[in-house]
Each structure stands twice: as C-alpha cells, then as structure tokens.
C-alpha positions in Angstrom: 3.9 -24.0 -21.1 6.0 -27.1 -21.3 4.1 -30.4 -20.9 5.2 -32.2 -17.7 5.7 -36.0 -17.7 4.8 -37.1 -14.2 5.4 -40.5 -12.6 3.0 -43.2 -13.7 0.3 -44.2 -11.2 -2.3 -47.0 -11.6 -5.3 -45.4 -9.9 -7.8 -42.5 -10.3 -6.5 -41.8 -13.8 -7.8 -38.6 -15.4 -5.2 -38.3 -18.1 -4.5 -41.5 -20.0 -3.3 -41.7 -23.5 -0.2 -43.1 -25.1 2.6 -43.0 -22.6 0.8 -40.7 -20.1 -1.2 -41.9 -17.1 -1.6 -39.3 -14.3 -3.8 -39.8 -11.3 -5.8 -37.2 -9.4 -3.6 -37.8 -6.4 -0.4 -37.4 -8.3 -1.5 -34.3 -10.0 -2.7 -32.8 -6.7 0.6 -33.6 -5.0 2.6 -32.2 -7.9 0.7 -28.9 -8.2 0.5 -28.5 -4.4 4.3 -28.7 -4.1 4.6 -25.8 -6.7 1.8 -23.7 -5.2 2.8 -20.3 -3.8 0.6 -19.2 -0.9 1.4 -15.6 -1.8 0.0 -16.0 -5.4 -2.8 -18.5 -5.8 -3.4 -17.2 -9.3 -0.7 -19.7 -10.3 -3.6 -22.3 -10.2 -5.5 -20.5 -12.8 -2.6 -20.8 -15.3 -2.2 -24.5 -14.5 -5.9 -25.1 -14.8 -6.0 -23.6 -18.3 -2.8 -25.6 -19.3 -4.3 -28.9 -18.3 -7.7 -28.1 -19.7 -6.1 -27.5 -23.1 -4.1 -30.7 -22.7 -7.2 -32.8 -22.0 -9.1 -31.1 -24.9 -6.3 -31.9 -27.3 -6.3 -35.5 -26.1 -10.1 -35.7 -26.7 -10.9 -36.8 -23.2 -11.9 -33.6 -21.4 -15.6 -34.3 -21.5 -15.0 -37.7 -19.7 -13.0 -36.1 -16.9 -14.6 -32.7 -16.6 -16.3 -33.2 -13.2 -13.2 -34.7 -11.6 -11.0 -32.1 -13.2 -13.1 -29.2 -11.7 -13.2 -30.9 -8.3 -9.5 -31.3 -8.3 -8.8 -27.6 -9.0 -11.5 -26.5 -6.6 -9.8 -28.5 -3.9 -6.5 -27.0 -4.7 -7.9 -23.4 -4.7 -9.6 -24.0 -1.3 -6.3 -25.3 0.1 -4.5 -22.2 -1.2 -7.1 -19.8 0.2 -7.2 -21.5 3.5 -3.4 -21.5 3.7 -3.4 -17.7 3.0 -6.1 -17.1 5.7 -4.1 -19.2 8.2 -1.0 -17.2 7.4 -2.8 -13.9 7.9 -4.4 -15.1 11.1 -1.1 -16.3 12.5 0.5 -12.9 11.7 -2.3 -11.0 13.4 -2.2 -13.3 16.4 1.6 -12.7 16.7 1.2 -8.9 16.8 -0.3 -6.8 19.5 -1.1 -3.1 19.0 2.3 -1.9 20.3 4.2 -4.4 18.2 2.2 -3.5 15.1 2.8 0.3 15.7 6.5 -0.2 16.0 6.7 -1.5 12.4 3.7 0.5 11.0 5.0 4.0 12.1 8.1 3.5 9.9 5.8 4.0 7.0 2.2 4.6 8.1 -0.6 3.6 5.8 -4.3 3.8 6.4 -5.1 0.5 4.6 -2.7 -1.6 6.7 -4.0 0.1 9.8 -7.6 -0.7 9.1 -6.8 -4.3 8.1 -5.1 -4.9 11.5 -7.7 -2.8 13.4 -10.6 -5.0 12.5 -8.9 -8.1 13.9 -8.7 -6.7 17.4 -10.9 -6.8 20.5 -12.7 -3.6 21.5 -10.1 -2.9 24.2 -7.2 -3.4 21.8 -8.9 -1.2 19.2 -9.1 1.7 21.7 -5.5 1.2 22.6 -4.4 1.1 19.0 -6.4 4.2 18.1 -5.0 6.3 21.0 -1.4 5.3 20.5 -1.6 5.7 16.7 -3.1 9.2 16.8 -0.7 10.3 19.6 2.4 9.0 17.7 1.4 10.5 14.4 0.6 13.9 16.1 4.3 14.1 17.0 5.2 13.6 13.4 2.6 16.0 11.9 5.3 18.2 10.4 5.9 15.4 8.0 3.5 15.4 5.0 3.0 11.7 4.8 2.3 11.4 8.6 -0.1 14.3 8.5 -2.1 12.9 5.7 -2.4 9.5 7.4 -3.2 11.2 10.7 -6.2 13.0 9.3 -7.4 9.9 7.5 -7.3 8.1 10.9 -9.1 11.0 12.6 -11.8 10.8 9.9 -12.0 7.0 10.1 -12.5 7.1 13.9 -14.6 10.2 13.9 -12.1 11.6 16.4 -13.4 15.1 15.9 -12.2 16.6 19.2 -8.6 15.5 18.6 -8.8 16.6 15.0 -10.2 20.1 15.9 -7.3 20.6 18.3 -4.7 19.7 15.7 -6.5 21.8 13.1 -6.1 24.9 15.3 -2.6 24.0 16.4 -1.1 23.0 13.1 -3.4 23.2 10.0 -4.1 26.9 10.4 -0.4 27.7 10.6 0.2 26.3 7.1 -0.2 28.0 3.7 -2.1 25.1 2.3 -4.6 22.4 3.4 -4.2 18.8 2.2 -6.9 16.7 0.6 -7.1 14.6 3.7 -7.6 17.6 6.0 -10.4 18.8 3.7 -12.0 15.4 3.9 -11.8 15.4 7.7 -13.5 18.8 7.8 -16.2 17.5 5.4 -16.9 14.6 7.6 -16.9 16.8 10.7 -19.5 19.2 9.2 -21.8 16.3 8.1 -21.5 14.3 11.4 -21.4 17.1 14.0 -22.4 20.5 12.4 -22.9 22.4 15.7 -19.6 21.2 17.0 -17.9 22.0 13.7 -19.3 25.6 13.3 -16.7 27.5 15.3 -13.8 25.7 13.5 -15.5 26.4 10.2 -15.8 30.1 10.9 -12.1 30.3 11.9 -11.1 28.4 8.8 -13.0 30.9 6.6 -11.2 33.8 8.3 -7.9 32.0 7.9 -8.4 31.5 4.2 -9.4 35.2 3.7 -6.3 36.3 5.6 -4.1 34.4 3.2 -5.2 37.0 0.6 -4.9 35.0 -2.6 -7.6 34.1 -5.2 -7.3 30.4 -4.4 -7.9 31.1 -0.7 -10.8 33.4 -1.3 -12.5 30.7 -3.3 -11.9 28.2 -0.5 -13.3 30.7 1.9 -16.4 31.0 -0.3 -16.6 27.2 -0.4 -16.6 26.9 3.4 -19.1 29.7 3.6 -21.5 27.5 1.6 -20.8 24.7 4.1 -21.5 27.1 7.0 -24.7 28.2 5.4 -25.9 24.6 5.8 -25.0 24.5 9.5 -26.7 27.8 10.5 -30.2 29.2 10.2 -30.6 32.3 8.0 -30.3 34.9 10.8 -27.2 33.2 12.2 -25.5 33.0 8.8 -26.3 36.6 8.0 -24.8 37.7 11.3 -21.5 35.8 10.5 -21.5 37.2 7.0 -21.9 40.8 8.3 -18.9 40.4 10.7 -16.8 39.0 7.8 -17.8 41.8 5.5 -17.0 44.4 8.1 -13.7 42.9 9.1 -12.5 42.4 5.5 -14.2 45.4 3.9 -10.9 46.5 2.2 -10.3 43.1 0.5 -12.0 43.5 -2.9 -11.1 40.0 -4.1 -12.9 38.4 -1.1 -16.0 40.7 -1.6 -16.2 39.6 -5.2 -16.3 35.9 -4.5 -19.1 36.3 -1.9 -21.1 39.0 -3.6 -24.0 36.7 -4.3 -24.6 36.5 -0.5 -24.7 40.3 -0.1 -27.1 41.2 -2.9 
C-alpha cells in the first residue's frame, strides 16, 4: 500500500520522523473520510499498514496504546454507523412494505432478520401475509421451498398440513424443505402428525418406484415412533393388505413383518 503524506499538525503526534508528523486527530479524520460503512474490514487493512510503518520507523512501542485506541475508536464508529443504518432501514419498513420487495425474491434469512425487529402484533401480521402470499406461488419451486421453511420456522403445522394434502401429495417428488417440515411436525406434534404421516406413506407406495418405497419405509420408521406397538402393527397390516401385490414395497418393509 502506498504511503500517504498527510498535512502536518503540531499536536498529539503518533508518527514523527523526518518529514512526517501525523496527529491522532488528523489520522482519524483521514481514515474516517475513506471508511465505507458497508465494509468496515477496510480498517483492518489500514491498521496493518500503519503498524508496519511504525515498526519500520522504530517507534511502534512508544505509540502502541494510542495506536490501538485510535483504531478501536474507528471500529466502534464503523459498527455503530452500520447498526444505525440497519435500524433506520427497519424503522422505514412495515410488514407490508417489506413484503412488497421481499416477495420478488423470497429468502428465509432476510425474512428472519426483519421479523425479529418487529412488535408481536407486527410479527403475526408478517407471518400471516407471508404464508398467504407464498401459498399462492407454491407452484414455483423457489417459493415452495421458502414457504415450507417459514412454516417450519413458525411451527405453523396446521397451515403446512393443509398445503401438504393440497399440493405436496400431488407432486412426484418432495423437496428437502418439505421433508424438514415433516420432521419438525413429527417431533413437535406426533399425534397431530400421525394421519398426515400415514397418508404420506401410502402416497409414496402408490408412486411405485424403488426410491419411493425406500421413503415409505423411512416414514414407517417415523410412524413407529409415534404409535404404540399395537397401533403400529394395525397400520402395517392395512398397508400389507392394500399393497399385497407390490413386491418391491414388501421387500423394503419385510423386517417389520417377520
């Protein structure tokens, strides 16, 4: 990095050799004018540059404390500026304004960052409007993935169950986000999730492919954890009877029927 020759000042000198005499105040003003609020890492580069300069001049030990304080102050200023910028942005947006921009390219991370800044009333409003809006776009893969992430985030299992029946079980594949939603549903509310789990198992079997049979077996394991032994055996008996002609399915669940 090219060495900068700053205007001479007579006070608070931390760099003083030969033709150089740079004060804390001058250095602070100079660096602050170049500081980008969007990338405070700039300060780390400047700090290393000036540290090397002071070491080369042989005076770093004499000015170390003031040097550290100067850059700590600059860093605090940069961080505060960034926080104020974020706060001002959040204060200028209400849930409806946020959604108008967010729905163009929905992203769970941005949603959560905005959500935590809101009052309880605004949170409920944002949740309801976001889920409703994304439900209308569920035929789009990106919207569907984000929708099920939000359903999982909010533990909105009733809404998710309705969408699962209406949309997920009309598709040939289930996304990772839908699987994660189902996993959370089973763990959080197993009794409520049981009917949906049984229908999902049946749906996978009806797809009649090796991959879907394996997923049916996976969800059977999940169901086994939700029911007692008699209840599980009853469901298994119904499935075996209903799909008795599907050899592939019987093979992946044979360890249950031994």
